[in-house]
N, C-alpha and C positions, 0 to 999 in steps of 0.2 A: 499190806494194807493198800487198797485202791479205791478211788472215788469213781472209777469207771462203772458204767451200767453192766458191762459184761467183761469177763476176763477168762483166761485159761484156767485159773485156780491151781496152778502147779505147786505153789508154795504150801497150800493146805494139804494137798495130796502127799507131798514130800514129808511134811510134818507127821501125817498119819502113818506113813510107812516107817519112818524112823522111830516113832513111838512104839509101834508094834514090834519092830526088830529088837527094841530094848526091853521087851516084856511089859509094855504099858499099853495105853489106849488113848484115843482121841475121840471126843464126842462133840457133836455140833447140835445145839438146841435153840429153838425159837418158838415163841408163842404165836407167830403168824406174821403176815406181811406188815411192814412198817413198825414192828415191835422190837427190832434189834435182834442180835444173834449172840449167843454165848458159846465159846469154844473152851472145852476143858481138856487138858492134857494131864494124864496121870502116869507117873513113872515109878518103878520100884526103887527103894532105897539102895538095893544091891543089884548088880548086873546079873542077868541070867546067863546060862552057858551059851545060849544063842547070841547074846550081846557080844561076847568075846570073839565069836566067829565072824561077826559083822565087821569088827574093827580091823581084821587082818587084810 
């Protein structure tokens, strides 16, 4: 979280990469400027085969 007008956004990028690596997804949604932003992360209940490879 940042109150800066601009930032690198690496935290969100990392979260998206980890979500996909674990077989999930990250979605960013907004109704437009000054309307706020929703970020949804969905992860499977069980780890995929790829997930175990990422942990090594």
